[in-house]
N, CA, C, O and the ligand as a Tripos MOL2 file, in Angstrom:
@<TRIPOS>MOLECULE
protein
  289   287    73     0     0
PROTEIN
NO_CHARGES

@<TRIPOS>ATOM
      1 N         140.3430   19.9930  171.8930 N.3       1 MET1
      2 CA        139.3560   21.0010  171.4570 C.3       1 MET1
      3 C         139.4800   21.3200  169.9810 C.2       1 MET1
      4 O         138.4810   21.5350  169.2930 O.2       1 MET1
      5 N         140.7350   21.3480  169.4910 N.am      2 LYS2
      6 CA        140.8460   21.6380  168.0780 C.3       2 LYS2
      7 C         140.1590   20.7010  167.1390 C.2       2 LYS2
      8 O         139.6580   21.0840  166.0820 O.2       2 LYS2
      9 N         140.1480   19.4300  167.5620 N.am      3 LYS3
     10 CA        139.5330   18.3570  166.7710 C.3       3 LYS3
     11 C         137.9990   18.6990  166.6800 C.2       3 LYS3
     12 O         137.3640   18.6510  165.6270 O.2       3 LYS3
     13 N         137.5060   19.0310  167.8340 N.am      4 VAL4
     14 CA        136.0330   19.3300  167.9440 C.3       4 VAL4
     15 C         135.6650   20.4950  166.9600 C.2       4 VAL4
     16 O         134.6610   20.4650  166.2480 O.2       4 VAL4
     17 N         136.5420   21.4900  166.9840 N.am      5 LEU5
     18 CA        136.2790   22.6600  166.0940 C.3       5 LEU5
     19 C         136.3210   22.2800  164.6320 C.2       5 LEU5
     20 O         135.5060   22.7470  163.8370 O.2       5 LEU5
     21 N         137.3040   21.4030  164.2630 N.am      6 ALA6
     22 CA        137.5110   20.9810  162.8880 C.3       6 ALA6
     23 C         136.2120   20.1800  162.4410 C.2       6 ALA6
     24 O         135.7100   20.3660  161.3320 O.2       6 ALA6
     25 N         135.7430   19.3590  163.2800 N.am      7 VAL7
     26 CA        134.4940   18.5690  162.9910 C.3       7 VAL7
     27 C         133.3390   19.4500  162.7810 C.2       7 VAL7
     28 O         132.5360   19.2650  161.8670 O.2       7 VAL7
     29 N         133.2530   20.4730  163.6850 N.am      8 PHE8
     30 CA        132.2120   21.4800  163.5690 C.3       8 PHE8
     31 C         132.2300   22.1830  162.2550 C.2       8 PHE8
     32 O         131.2070   22.3060  161.5820 O.2       8 PHE8
     33 N         133.4000   22.6470  161.8890 N.am      9 LEU9
     34 CA        133.5560   23.4370  160.5960 C.3       9 LEU9
     35 C         133.2150   22.5410  159.3750 C.2       9 LEU9
     36 O         132.5820   22.9880  158.4180 O.2       9 LEU9
     37 N         133.6500   21.2820  159.4410 N.am     10 ILE10
     38 CA        133.2920   20.3770  158.3170 C.3      10 ILE10
     39 C         131.7580   20.2870  158.2120 C.2      10 ILE10
     40 O         131.2100   20.3690  157.1130 O.2      10 ILE10
     41 N         131.0920   20.1250  159.3100 N.am     11 LEU11
     42 CA        129.7010   19.9390  159.3190 C.3      11 LEU11
     43 C         128.9660   21.1570  158.7140 C.2      11 LEU11
     44 O         128.0690   21.0710  157.8750 O.2      11 LEU11
     45 N         129.4580   22.3160  159.2460 N.am     12 VAL12
     46 CA        128.8140   23.5670  158.8410 C.3      12 VAL12
     47 C         129.0220   23.8910  157.2820 C.2      12 VAL12
     48 O         128.0790   24.1900  156.5480 O.2      12 VAL12
     49 N         130.2750   23.8060  156.8790 N.am     13 PHE13
     50 CA        130.5800   24.0650  155.4520 C.3      13 PHE13
     51 C         130.1460   22.9820  154.5550 C.2      13 PHE13
     52 O         129.7350   23.2530  153.4270 O.2      13 PHE13
     53 N         130.2100   21.7790  154.9830 N.am     14 GLY14
     54 CA        129.6280   20.6460  154.1930 C.3      14 GLY14
     55 C         128.2080   20.8330  154.0000 C.2      14 GLY14
     56 O         127.6830   20.5940  152.9120 O.2      14 GLY14
     57 N         127.5270   21.2710  155.0550 N.am     15 GLY15
     58 CA        126.0490   21.4900  154.8940 C.3      15 GLY15
     59 C         125.7120   22.5780  153.9090 C.2      15 GLY15
     60 O         124.7750   22.4690  153.1180 O.2      15 GLY15
     61 N         126.5370   23.6790  153.9790 N.am     16 ILE16
     62 CA        126.1830   24.7530  153.0210 C.3      16 ILE16
     63 C         126.3960   24.3620  151.6360 C.2      16 ILE16
     64 O         125.5590   24.6260  150.7730 O.2      16 ILE16
     65 N         127.5790   23.6880  151.3610 N.am     17 PHE17
     66 CA        127.9400   23.4300  149.9580 C.3      17 PHE17
     67 C         127.1480   22.2200  149.3430 C.2      17 PHE17
     68 O         127.0320   22.1210  148.1220 O.2      17 PHE17
     69 N         126.6150   21.3200  150.1930 N.am     18 SER18
     70 CA        125.9150   20.2040  149.6830 C.3      18 SER18
     71 C         124.4170   20.4850  149.5810 C.2      18 SER18
     72 O         123.6800   19.7300  148.9470 O.2      18 SER18
     73 N         123.9840   21.5470  150.1930 N.am     19 ALA19
     74 CA        122.5130   21.8220  150.2280 C.3      19 ALA19
     75 C         122.0210   22.3830  148.8760 C.2      19 ALA19
     76 O         122.6490   23.3120  148.3690 O.2      19 ALA19
     77 N         121.0140   21.9100  148.3110 N.am     20 PRO20
     78 CA        120.4840   22.3690  147.0900 C.3      20 PRO20
     79 C         119.9150   23.8050  147.3200 C.2      20 PRO20
     80 O         119.5390   24.1240  148.4480 O.2      20 PRO20
     81 N         119.8490   24.6310  146.3300 N.am     21 PRO21
     82 CA        119.2840   25.9730  146.5480 C.3      21 PRO21
     83 C         117.7950   25.7820  146.9310 C.2      21 PRO21
     84 O         117.0670   24.9960  146.3250 O.2      21 PRO21
     85 N         117.4070   26.4990  147.9110 N.am     22 VAL22
     86 CA        116.0440   26.3110  148.4470 C.3      22 VAL22
     87 C         115.0570   27.3620  147.8300 C.2      22 VAL22
     88 O         113.8540   27.2910  148.0820 O.2      22 VAL22
     89 N         115.5650   28.3160  147.0370 N.am     23 PHE23
     90 CA        114.7250   29.2980  146.4620 C.3      23 PHE23
     91 C         114.7320   29.2490  144.9930 C.2      23 PHE23
     92 O         115.7790   28.9460  144.4220 O.2      23 PHE23
     93 N         113.6680   29.5170  144.3240 N.am     24 ALA24
     94 CA        113.5720   29.6790  142.8880 C.3      24 ALA24
     95 C         114.3000   30.9790  142.4960 C.2      24 ALA24
     96 O         114.3160   31.9240  143.2850 O.2      24 ALA24
     97 N         114.8640   31.0410  141.3700 N.am     25 GLU25
     98 CA        115.5140   32.3150  141.0130 C.3      25 GLU25
     99 C         114.4910   33.3410  140.4590 C.2      25 GLU25
    100 O         113.8970   33.1350  139.4010 O.2      25 GLU25
    101 N         114.3230   34.3490  141.1400 N.am     26 ASN26
    102 CA        113.4030   35.3630  140.7260 C.3      26 ASN26
    103 C         113.9750   36.3610  139.7900 C.2      26 ASN26
    104 O         115.1420   36.7360  139.9090 O.2      26 ASN26
    105 N         113.1840   36.8000  138.8600 N.am     27 VAL27
    106 CA        113.6290   37.8810  137.9290 C.3      27 VAL27
    107 C         112.5250   38.9290  137.8790 C.2      27 VAL27
    108 O         111.4070   38.6980  138.3400 O.2      27 VAL27
    109 N         112.8580   40.0860  137.3110 N.am     28 ILE28
    110 CA        111.8610   41.1480  137.1410 C.3      28 ILE28
    111 C         111.4240   41.0360  135.6630 C.2      28 ILE28
    112 O         112.2290   41.1480  134.7380 O.2      28 ILE28
    113 N         110.1000   40.8090  135.4920 N.am     29 TYR29
    114 CA        109.5530   40.6710  134.1440 C.3      29 TYR29
    115 C         108.6890   41.8240  133.7440 C.2      29 TYR29
    116 O         107.6860   42.0950  134.4050 O.2      29 TYR29
    117 N         109.0200   42.4820  132.7370 N.am     30 ASN30
    118 CA        108.2150   43.6090  132.2160 C.3      30 ASN30
    119 C         107.1190   43.0230  131.2760 C.2      30 ASN30
    120 O         107.3890   42.5570  130.1700 O.2      30 ASN30
    121 N         105.9190   43.0790  131.7760 N.am     31 VAL31
    122 CA        104.8070   42.4680  131.0360 C.3      31 VAL31
    123 C         104.4900   43.2480  129.8230 C.2      31 VAL31
    124 O         103.7930   42.7150  128.9600 O.2      31 VAL31
    125 N         104.9160   44.4280  129.6650 N.am     32 GLU32
    126 CA        104.5550   45.2820  128.4250 C.3      32 GLU32
    127 C         105.5860   45.0300  127.3960 C.2      32 GLU32
    128 O         105.2250   44.7490  126.2530 O.2      32 GLU32
    129 N         106.8640   45.1080  127.7090 N.am     33 THR33
    130 CA        107.9160   44.9140  126.7240 C.3      33 THR33
    131 C         108.4310   43.4560  126.6790 C.2      33 THR33
    132 O         109.2350   43.1080  125.8140 O.2      33 THR33
    133 N         107.9680   42.6220  127.6030 N.am     34 LYS34
    134 CA        108.3830   41.2420  127.7190 C.3      34 LYS34
    135 C         109.8700   41.0690  127.9460 C.2      34 LYS34
    136 O         110.4310   40.0360  127.5780 O.2      34 LYS34
    137 N         110.4890   42.0080  128.5140 N.am     35 LYS35
    138 CA        111.9110   41.9220  128.8690 C.3      35 LYS35
    139 C         112.1030   41.3010  130.2220 C.2      35 LYS35
    140 O         111.4000   41.6230  131.1800 O.2      35 LYS35
    141 N         113.0880   40.3850  130.2950 N.am     36 VAL36
    142 CA        113.4510   39.7770  131.5660 C.3      36 VAL36
    143 C         114.6420   40.3910  132.0810 C.2      36 VAL36
    144 O         115.6470   40.4780  131.3760 O.2      36 VAL36
    145 N         114.6010   40.8600  133.3580 N.am     37 HIS37
    146 CA        115.7270   41.4970  133.9650 C.3      37 HIS37
    147 C         116.1350   40.6910  135.2120 C.2      37 HIS37
    148 O         115.3180   40.0480  135.8720 O.2      37 HIS37
    149 N         117.4400   40.7640  135.4930 N.am     38 LYS38
    150 CA        117.9030   40.3470  136.8680 C.3      38 LYS38
    151 C         117.3120   41.3320  137.8930 C.2      38 LYS38
    152 O         117.0160   42.4810  137.5630 O.2      38 LYS38
    153 N         117.1570   40.8930  139.0580 N.am     39 VAL39
    154 CA        116.6080   41.7490  140.1540 C.3      39 VAL39
    155 C         117.5240   42.9660  140.3390 C.2      39 VAL39
    156 O         117.0440   44.0420  140.6970 O.2      39 VAL39
    157 N         118.8270   42.8130  140.1020 N.am     40 THR40
    158 CA        119.7870   43.8790  140.3920 C.3      40 THR40
    159 C         119.9130   44.8100  139.1580 C.2      40 THR40
    160 O         120.5980   45.8290  139.2410 O.2      40 THR40
    161 N         119.2900   44.4920  138.0590 N.am     41 CYS41
    162 CA        119.4340   45.3620  136.8600 C.3      41 CYS41
    163 C         118.8740   46.7410  137.0730 C.2      41 CYS41
    164 O         117.7800   46.8950  137.6150 O.2      41 CYS41
    165 N         119.6530   47.8070  136.6280 N.am     42 PRO42
    166 CA        119.0970   49.1410  136.8020 C.3      42 PRO42
    167 C         117.8010   49.3760  136.1090 C.2      42 PRO42
    168 O         116.9760   50.1640  136.5720 O.2      42 PRO42
    169 N         117.6080   48.7240  135.0330 N.am     43 HIS43
    170 CA        116.2870   48.9230  134.3090 C.3      43 HIS43
    171 C         115.1240   48.2920  135.1860 C.2      43 HIS43
    172 O         114.0090   48.8110  135.2260 O.2      43 HIS43
    173 N         115.4400   47.1860  135.8570 N.am     44 ALA44
    174 CA        114.4320   46.5650  136.6390 C.3      44 ALA44
    175 C         114.1000   47.5450  137.8490 C.2      44 ALA44
    176 O         112.9640   47.6570  138.3100 O.2      44 ALA44
    177 N         115.1400   48.2010  138.2860 N.am     45 GLN45
    178 CA        114.8730   49.0470  139.5280 C.3      45 GLN45
    179 C         114.0940   50.3010  139.1070 C.2      45 GLN45
    180 O         113.3690   50.8710  139.9220 O.2      45 GLN45
    181 N         114.2260   50.7160  137.9120 N.am     46 LYS46
    182 CA        113.4960   51.8880  137.3870 C.3      46 LYS46
    183 C         112.0680   51.4690  137.0220 C.2      46 LYS46
    184 O         111.1600   52.2980  137.0720 O.2      46 LYS46
    185 N         111.8600   50.2510  136.6700 N.am     47 CYS47
    186 CA        110.5800   49.7860  136.2250 C.3      47 CYS47
    187 C         109.6640   49.4500  137.4160 C.2      47 CYS47
    188 O         109.9300   48.5110  138.1670 O.2      47 CYS47
    189 N         108.6030   50.2180  137.5720 N.am     48 THR48
    190 CA        107.7900   50.0340  138.7010 C.3      48 THR48
    191 C         106.3140   49.7510  138.2870 C.2      48 THR48
    192 O         105.5040   49.2090  139.0400 O.2      48 THR48
    193 N         106.0430   50.1640  137.0330 N.am     49 LYS49
    194 CA        104.6210   50.1190  136.5800 C.3      49 LYS49
    195 C         104.2250   48.7350  135.9820 C.2      49 LYS49
    196 O         103.2450   48.1210  136.4030 O.2      49 LYS49
    197 N         104.9750   48.2980  135.0450 N.am     50 ASN50
    198 CA        104.6500   47.0620  134.2660 C.3      50 ASN50
    199 C         105.4150   45.8600  134.6660 C.2      50 ASN50
    200 O         105.3090   44.8010  134.0480 O.2      50 ASN50
    201 N         106.2160   46.0190  135.7320 N.am     51 CYS51
    202 CA        107.0840   44.9150  136.0940 C.3      51 CYS51
    203 C         106.5990   44.0790  137.3070 C.2      51 CYS51
    204 O         106.1000   44.5930  138.3070 O.2      51 CYS51
    205 N         106.7840   42.7760  137.1390 N.am     52 ILE52
    206 CA        106.4560   41.9440  138.2010 C.3      52 ILE52
    207 C         107.6580   41.0110  138.5380 C.2      52 ILE52
    208 O         108.5210   40.7710  137.6940 O.2      52 ILE52
    209 N         107.6860   40.5190  139.7370 N.am     53 LYS53
    210 CA        108.7650   39.6510  140.1300 C.3      53 LYS53
    211 C         108.2470   38.1960  140.0270 C.2      53 LYS53
    212 O         107.3230   37.8110  140.7420 O.2      53 LYS53
    213 N         108.8190   37.4480  139.1830 N.am     54 ILE54
    214 CA        108.4340   36.0260  138.9510 C.3      54 ILE54
    215 C         109.6240   35.1340  138.8050 C.2      54 ILE54
    216 O         110.7600   35.6010  138.7250 O.2      54 ILE54
    217 N         109.3720   33.8590  138.7700 N.am     55 ASP55
    218 CA        110.4270   32.8550  138.5380 C.3      55 ASP55
    219 C         110.9770   33.0180  137.1510 C.2      55 ASP55
    220 O         110.2390   33.3000  136.2080 O.2      55 ASP55
    221 N         112.2920   32.8400  137.0220 N.am     56 ARG56
    222 CA        112.8780   33.0160  135.6550 C.3      56 ARG56
    223 C         112.3080   32.0930  134.6260 C.2      56 ARG56
    224 O         112.1580   32.4710  133.4640 O.2      56 ARG56
    225 N         111.9650   30.8040  135.0540 N.am     57 LYS57
    226 CA        111.3910   29.8930  134.1610 C.3      57 LYS57
    227 C         109.9770   30.3570  133.6510 C.2      57 LYS57
    228 O         109.6370   30.1770  132.4810 O.2      57 LYS57
    229 N         109.2080   30.9340  134.5380 N.am     58 ASP58
    230 CA        107.8720   31.3770  134.1920 C.3      58 ASP58
    231 C         107.9760   32.5820  133.2010 C.2      58 ASP58
    232 O         107.1720   32.7250  132.2800 O.2      58 ASP58
    233 N         108.9980   33.4280  133.4380 N.am     59 ALA59
    234 CA        109.0690   34.6180  132.6100 C.3      59 ALA59
    235 C         109.3730   34.1770  131.1320 C.2      59 ALA59
    236 O         108.7670   34.6870  130.1900 O.2      59 ALA59
    237 N         110.2790   33.2640  130.9750 N.am     60 TYR60
    238 CA        110.5770   32.8120  129.6450 C.3      60 TYR60
    239 C         109.4420   31.9550  129.0240 C.2      60 TYR60
    240 O         109.2460   31.9460  127.8090 O.2      60 TYR60
    241 N         108.7450   31.2760  129.8560 N.am     61 ASN61
    242 CA        107.5540   30.5070  129.4370 C.3      61 ASN61
    243 C         106.4960   31.4330  128.8300 C.2      61 ASN61
    244 O         105.7380   31.0550  127.9360 O.2      61 ASN61
    245 N         106.4800   32.6920  129.3680 N.am     62 GLN62
    246 CA        105.5180   33.6200  128.9400 C.3      62 GLN62
    247 C         105.9810   34.4480  127.7560 C.2      62 GLN62
    248 O         105.3590   35.4490  127.4020 O.2      62 GLN62
    249 N         107.0930   34.0180  127.1380 N.am     63 GLY63
    250 CA        107.5470   34.7620  125.9420 C.3      63 GLY63
    251 C         108.5620   35.7820  126.2960 C.2      63 GLY63
    252 O         108.8960   36.6060  125.4450 O.2      63 GLY63
    253 N         109.0840   35.7940  127.4940 N.am     64 GLY64
    254 CA        110.1020   36.8020  127.8460 C.3      64 GLY64
    255 C         111.3620   36.7970  127.0550 C.2      64 GLY64
    256 O         111.7940   35.7330  126.6120 O.2      64 GLY64
    257 N         111.9670   37.9070  126.8560 N.am     65 LYS65
    258 CA        113.1940   38.0210  126.1660 C.3      65 LYS65
    259 C         114.2700   38.6490  127.0570 C.2      65 LYS65
    260 O         113.9720   39.6150  127.7590 O.2      65 LYS65
    261 N         115.4640   38.1590  127.0580 N.am     66 PRO66
    262 CA        116.5050   38.6580  127.9640 C.3      66 PRO66
    263 C         116.8210   40.1140  127.6870 C.2      66 PRO66
    264 O         116.8870   40.5450  126.5360 O.2      66 PRO66
    265 N         117.0130   40.8560  128.7480 N.am     67 CYS67
    266 CA        117.4720   42.2650  128.6530 C.3      67 CYS67
    267 C         118.8660   42.3650  128.1000 C.2      67 CYS67
    268 O         119.7210   41.5570  128.4610 O.2      67 CYS67
    269 N         119.1290   43.3080  127.2540 N.am     68 LYS68
    270 CA        120.4610   43.4090  126.7020 C.3      68 LYS68
    271 C         121.5160   43.9400  127.7130 C.2      68 LYS68
    272 O         122.7140   43.6980  127.5660 O.2      68 LYS68
    273 N         121.0550   44.6280  128.6810 N.am     69 THR69
    274 CA        121.9900   45.1690  129.7470 C.3      69 THR69
    275 C         122.4060   44.0620  130.6830 C.2      69 THR69
    276 O         123.5960   43.8840  130.9460 O.2      69 THR69
    277 N         121.4380   43.3120  131.1950 N.am     70 CYS70
    278 CA        121.8150   42.3830  132.2860 C.3      70 CYS70
    279 C         121.7840   40.9810  131.8240 C.2      70 CYS70
    280 O         122.2610   40.1010  132.5400 O.2      70 CYS70
    281 N         121.2430   40.7040  130.6480 N.am     71 GLY71
    282 CA        121.1930   39.3400  130.1020 C.3      71 GLY71
    283 C         120.0430   38.5350  130.6980 C.2      71 GLY71
    284 O         119.9860   37.3160  130.5350 O.2      71 GLY71
    285 N         119.1440   39.2030  131.3760 N.am     72 GLY72
    286 CA        117.9640   38.4580  131.8880 C.3      72 GLY72
    287 C         118.3550   37.5960  133.0180 C.2      72 GLY72
    288 O         117.5130   36.8960  133.5810 O.2      72 GLY72
    289 ZN        117.9780   44.2500  132.5730 Zn       73 ZN73
@<TRIPOS>BOND
     1     1     2 1
     2     2     3 1
     3     3     4 2
     4     3     5 am
     5     5     6 1
     6     6     7 1
     7     7     8 2
     8     7     9 am
     9     9    10 1
    10    10    11 1
    11    11    12 2
    12    11    13 am
    13    13    14 1
    14    14    15 1
    15    15    16 2
    16    15    17 am
    17    17    18 1
    18    18    19 1
    19    19    20 2
    20    19    21 am
    21    21    22 1
    22    22    23 1
    23    23    24 2
    24    23    25 am
    25    25    26 1
    26    26    27 1
    27    27    28 2
    28    27    29 am
    29    29    30 1
    30    30    31 1
    31    31    32 2
    32    31    33 am
    33    33    34 1
    34    34    35 1
    35    35    36 2
    36    35    37 am
    37    37    38 1
    38    38    39 1
    39    39    40 2
    40    39    41 am
    41    41    42 1
    42    42    43 1
    43    43    44 2
    44    43    45 am
    45    45    46 1
    46    46    47 1
    47    47    48 2
    48    47    49 am
    49    49    50 1
    50    50    51 1
    51    51    52 2
    52    51    53 am
    53    53    54 1
    54    54    55 1
    55    55    56 2
    56    55    57 am
    57    57    58 1
    58    58    59 1
    59    59    60 2
    60    59    61 am
    61    61    62 1
    62    62    63 1
    63    63    64 2
    64    63    65 am
    65    65    66 1
    66    66    67 1
    67    67    68 2
    68    67    69 am
    69    69    70 1
    70    70    71 1
    71    71    72 2
    72    71    73 am
    73    73    74 1
    74    74    75 1
    75    75    76 2
    76    75    77 am
    77    77    78 1
    78    78    79 1
    79    79    80 2
    80    79    81 am
    81    81    82 1
    82    82    83 1
    83    83    84 2
    84    83    85 am
    85    85    86 1
    86    86    87 1
    87    87    88 2
    88    87    89 am
    89    89    90 1
    90    90    91 1
    91    91    92 2
    92    91    93 am
    93    93    94 1
    94    94    95 1
    95    95    96 2
    96    95    97 am
    97    97    98 1
    98    98    99 1
    99    99   100 2
   100    99   101 am
   101   101   102 1
   102   102   103 1
   103   103   104 2
   104   103   105 am
   105   105   106 1
   106   106   107 1
   107   107   108 2
   108   107   109 am
   109   109   110 1
   110   110   111 1
   111   111   112 2
   112   111   113 am
   113   113   114 1
   114   114   115 1
   115   115   116 2
   116   115   117 am
   117   117   118 1
   118   118   119 1
   119   119   120 2
   120   119   121 am
   121   121   122 1
   122   122   123 1
   123   123   124 2
   124   123   125 am
   125   125   126 1
   126   126   127 1
   127   127   128 2
   128   127   129 am
   129   129   130 1
   130   130   131 1
   131   131   132 2
   132   131   133 am
   133   133   134 1
   134   134   135 1
   135   135   136 2
   136   135   137 am
   137   137   138 1
   138   138   139 1
   139   139   140 2
   140   139   141 am
   141   141   142 1
   142   142   143 1
   143   143   144 2
   144   143   145 am
   145   145   146 1
   146   146   147 1
   147   147   148 2
   148   147   149 am
   149   149   150 1
   150   150   151 1
   151   151   152 2
   152   151   153 am
   153   153   154 1
   154   154   155 1
   155   155   156 2
   156   155   157 am
   157   157   158 1
   158   158   159 1
   159   159   160 2
   160   159   161 am
   161   161   162 1
   162   162   163 1
   163   163   164 2
   164   163   165 am
   165   165   166 1
   166   166   167 1
   167   167   168 2
   168   167   169 am
   169   169   170 1
   170   170   171 1
   171   171   172 2
   172   171   173 am
   173   173   174 1
   174   174   175 1
   175   175   176 2
   176   175   177 am
   177   177   178 1
   178   178   179 1
   179   179   180 2
   180   179   181 am
   181   181   182 1
   182   182   183 1
   183   183   184 2
   184   183   185 am
   185   185   186 1
   186   186   187 1
   187   187   188 2
   188   187   189 am
   189   189   190 1
   190   190   191 1
   191   191   192 2
   192   191   193 am
   193   193   194 1
   194   194   195 1
   195   195   196 2
   196   195   197 am
   197   197   198 1
   198   198   199 1
   199   199   200 2
   200   199   201 am
   201   201   202 1
   202   202   203 1
   203   203   204 2
   204   203   205 am
   205   205   206 1
   206   206   207 1
   207   207   208 2
   208   207   209 am
   209   209   210 1
   210   210   211 1
   211   211   212 2
   212   211   213 am
   213   213   214 1
   214   214   215 1
   215   215   216 2
   216   215   217 am
   217   217   218 1
   218   218   219 1
   219   219   220 2
   220   219   221 am
   221   221   222 1
   222   222   223 1
   223   223   224 2
   224   223   225 am
   225   225   226 1
   226   226   227 1
   227   227   228 2
   228   227   229 am
   229   229   230 1
   230   230   231 1
   231   231   232 2
   232   231   233 am
   233   233   234 1
   234   234   235 1
   235   235   236 2
   236   235   237 am
   237   237   238 1
   238   238   239 1
   239   239   240 2
   240   239   241 am
   241   241   242 1
   242   242   243 1
   243   243   244 2
   244   243   245 am
   245   245   246 1
   246   246   247 1
   247   247   248 2
   248   247   249 am
   249   249   250 1
   250   250   251 1
   251   251   252 2
   252   251   253 am
   253   253   254 1
   254   254   255 1
   255   255   256 2
   256   255   257 am
   257   257   258 1
   258   258   259 1
   259   259   260 2
   260   259   261 am
   261   261   262 1
   262   262   263 1
   263   263   264 2
   264   263   265 am
   265   265   266 1
   266   266   267 1
   267   267   268 2
   268   267   269 am
   269   269   270 1
   270   270   271 1
   271   271   272 2
   272   271   273 am
   273   273   274 1
   274   274   275 1
   275   275   276 2
   276   275   277 am
   277   277   278 1
   278   278   279 1
   279   279   280 2
   280   279   281 am
   281   281   282 1
   282   282   283 1
   283   283   284 2
   284   283   285 am
   285   285   286 1
   286   286   287 1
   287   287   288 2
@<TRIPOS>SUBSTRUCTURE
     1 MET1         2 RESIDUE 1 A MET
     2 LYS2         6 RESIDUE 1 A LYS
     3 LYS3        10 RESIDUE 1 A LYS
     4 VAL4        14 RESIDUE 1 A VAL
     5 LEU5        18 RESIDUE 1 A LEU
     6 ALA6        22 RESIDUE 1 A ALA
     7 VAL7        26 RESIDUE 1 A VAL
     8 PHE8        30 RESIDUE 1 A PHE
     9 LEU9        34 RESIDUE 1 A LEU
    10 ILE10       38 RESIDUE 1 A ILE
    11 LEU11       42 RESIDUE 1 A LEU
    12 VAL12       46 RESIDUE 1 A VAL
    13 PHE13       50 RESIDUE 1 A PHE
    14 GLY14       54 RESIDUE 1 A GLY
    15 GLY15       58 RESIDUE 1 A GLY
    16 ILE16       62 RESIDUE 1 A ILE
    17 PHE17       66 RESIDUE 1 A PHE
    18 SER18       70 RESIDUE 1 A SER
    19 ALA19       74 RESIDUE 1 A ALA
    20 PRO20       78 RESIDUE 1 A PRO
    21 PRO21       82 RESIDUE 1 A PRO
    22 VAL22       86 RESIDUE 1 A VAL
    23 PHE23       90 RESIDUE 1 A PHE
    24 ALA24       94 RESIDUE 1 A ALA
    25 GLU25       98 RESIDUE 1 A GLU
    26 ASN26      102 RESIDUE 1 A ASN
    27 VAL27      106 RESIDUE 1 A VAL
    28 ILE28      110 RESIDUE 1 A ILE
    29 TYR29      114 RESIDUE 1 A TYR
    30 ASN30      118 RESIDUE 1 A ASN
    31 VAL31      122 RESIDUE 1 A VAL
    32 GLU32      126 RESIDUE 1 A GLU
    33 THR33      130 RESIDUE 1 A THR
    34 LYS34      134 RESIDUE 1 A LYS
    35 LYS35      138 RESIDUE 1 A LYS
    36 VAL36      142 RESIDUE 1 A VAL
    37 HIS37      146 RESIDUE 1 A HIS
    38 LYS38      150 RESIDUE 1 A LYS
    39 VAL39      154 RESIDUE 1 A VAL
    40 THR40      158 RESIDUE 1 A THR
    41 CYS41      162 RESIDUE 1 A CYS
    42 PRO42      166 RESIDUE 1 A PRO
    43 HIS43      170 RESIDUE 1 A HIS
    44 ALA44      174 RESIDUE 1 A ALA
    45 GLN45      178 RESIDUE 1 A GLN
    46 LYS46      182 RESIDUE 1 A LYS
    47 CYS47      186 RESIDUE 1 A CYS
    48 THR48      190 RESIDUE 1 A THR
    49 LYS49      194 RESIDUE 1 A LYS
    50 ASN50      198 RESIDUE 1 A ASN
    51 CYS51      202 RESIDUE 1 A CYS
    52 ILE52      206 RESIDUE 1 A ILE
    53 LYS53      210 RESIDUE 1 A LYS
    54 ILE54      214 RESIDUE 1 A ILE
    55 ASP55      218 RESIDUE 1 A ASP
    56 ARG56      222 RESIDUE 1 A ARG
    57 LYS57      226 RESIDUE 1 A LYS
    58 ASP58      230 RESIDUE 1 A ASP
    59 ALA59      234 RESIDUE 1 A ALA
    60 TYR60      238 RESIDUE 1 A TYR
    61 ASN61      242 RESIDUE 1 A ASN
    62 GLN62      246 RESIDUE 1 A GLN
    63 GLY63      250 RESIDUE 1 A GLY
    64 GLY64      254 RESIDUE 1 A GLY
    65 LYS65      258 RESIDUE 1 A LYS
    66 PRO66      262 RESIDUE 1 A PRO
    67 CYS67      266 RESIDUE 1 A CYS
    68 LYS68      270 RESIDUE 1 A LYS
    69 THR69      274 RESIDUE 1 A THR
    70 CYS70      278 RESIDUE 1 A CYS
    71 GLY71      282 RESIDUE 1 A GLY
    72 GLY72      286 RESIDUE 1 A GLY
    73 ZN73       289 GROUP 0 **** ****
């Protein structure tokens, strides 16, 4: 039974670590100041009016600049 468990664990963990990320990395982008924030950034959490959640690549393509607090 121990061998079966070991094979099972290899399959599970091997699957996790070899799988490519399935989600694009979202950031919070302030369309007014053009600041790019991590989703967890306190500024992003306070920003409700001019902020949108978009892909990091798109935010920088639109002229976004990294936030000084969270680094974008
Ligand atoms: Zn920030």
